[in-house]
C-alpha angles and dihedrals in degrees: 000000000000088000091053090051091052093047089051090052093051092047092053096046090050094048100044099076090057094065111096105178133055096234093055091048092052090049088049093050095051091050088059105030102019123107089273096032127134095249092043090053091050090052091051087066092059093092091061094057126087118264090256093051094042090061096049097042092040091054093050092044090053092048092050092050091050093051092045091048093049091047093049091054090047093055093044088058089046090054090050095050092047090052092050091048091050093051089048092055098043105030118070127183128187104223089192094067111100117249120257106242132182112282109266132185140197122252113270090240091055092048094053094040089058091051092050092046089050090051094053095041086061092053090054101261127147120226122227123182111227127237118252092200119042143148129274089242094058096038097046119003098043092057095044100259104151127233088249097053111122092228086076091064122108088240091065108030134047108234118200126224092252111082117259094011128116139165107265111268092186139016085237085090088080095058098086095046091052096044091049095049102038131061121236138285091070130181114174143154122200119202120187154126118280137184137222130177092238135139113256119244139137094292100025135062138170090229123044145135131262136187118210128189133195134180121184125180139108119301099009114164146177089270091062086051094050094048093050096050092043092051090049098052095041087054097047093049096037096232139074113291125190121202135202127203124217122190113266137169122237122155095228099055134050116215095028125193139190109225124215125182129205114260108264088198100060097014092230097314091107133255143169093276093055092033092240092298099102088229132086121209108233126156153352117248141153146136112304112263114253088235092058091049087050090051088058090055092253131129111244087206091067106024127050136166151157138247135192139176139190139179108260089203092057093049088053093047088050094046095047102029094244111171101196131041094207089074087075093066095040121118090212105121089199088075093054093046091067091069 
């Protein structure tokens, strides 16, 4: 029986180097060391031997099993190394090629804001990011909002714990800072996030985006305002857009106007976006109030200007036909993948 064990060992050690893949190696190992393998079958006959023979044969069988097991493991490592060497010699990868990532997109507010900024930059405007936390003075007093104005109530404004500080309710809070730190003439737009203490529904939110524009120089009039707004809207919608101005009251401008623009989707015929009127209500605007110019340290008899502001969320909703403002704050990526 010892001779049989030795012959099996010799047979295995001779055959192993000819195996070239791991699957075949495992099958061959099982045929030798498995539950029904050749060496296992030999070991089952140990019980029929005398005690003296059982010790001698058992020792030889255990040594053979250890040798075969170690050799199988060595051959397995050899096959793995050969496979790696083969792949290295045949497979090439250019590590300088950018990785293919899942398609991503910018938020629609970001997309439209960039278009608005590009339009105004081409008209010679500077861009200033608005503050999200500001002072009562900059948010209200500096832009001629009186102490008794309802916007100062707790119901409309988020007041902070520190005295005299609020979350910005309008990007107008940047006007005074820009005017006091930059010489005239001034052409600036101020995009930013603002906050109002409002109930949230399809057309209102307590957090939204605005874009403010100001121009200050000598001899600035309504015609300059009209040209600027018309140019911006025509550029955004990619077609000629006309505007109309209706009288409106806003503390920081005099005269103040509400601006509508011709519906770019139906071209005035009437559709669901313009509610059949052919016009879309859009923004406030007007010539800067003399009190605001005086607050900047300028003489309103010499300097004049215009200002305007609009909700960026509303422009995005009109541009893409988005029916509900709450989508902008939704974490649902299906919404973003549309853009």
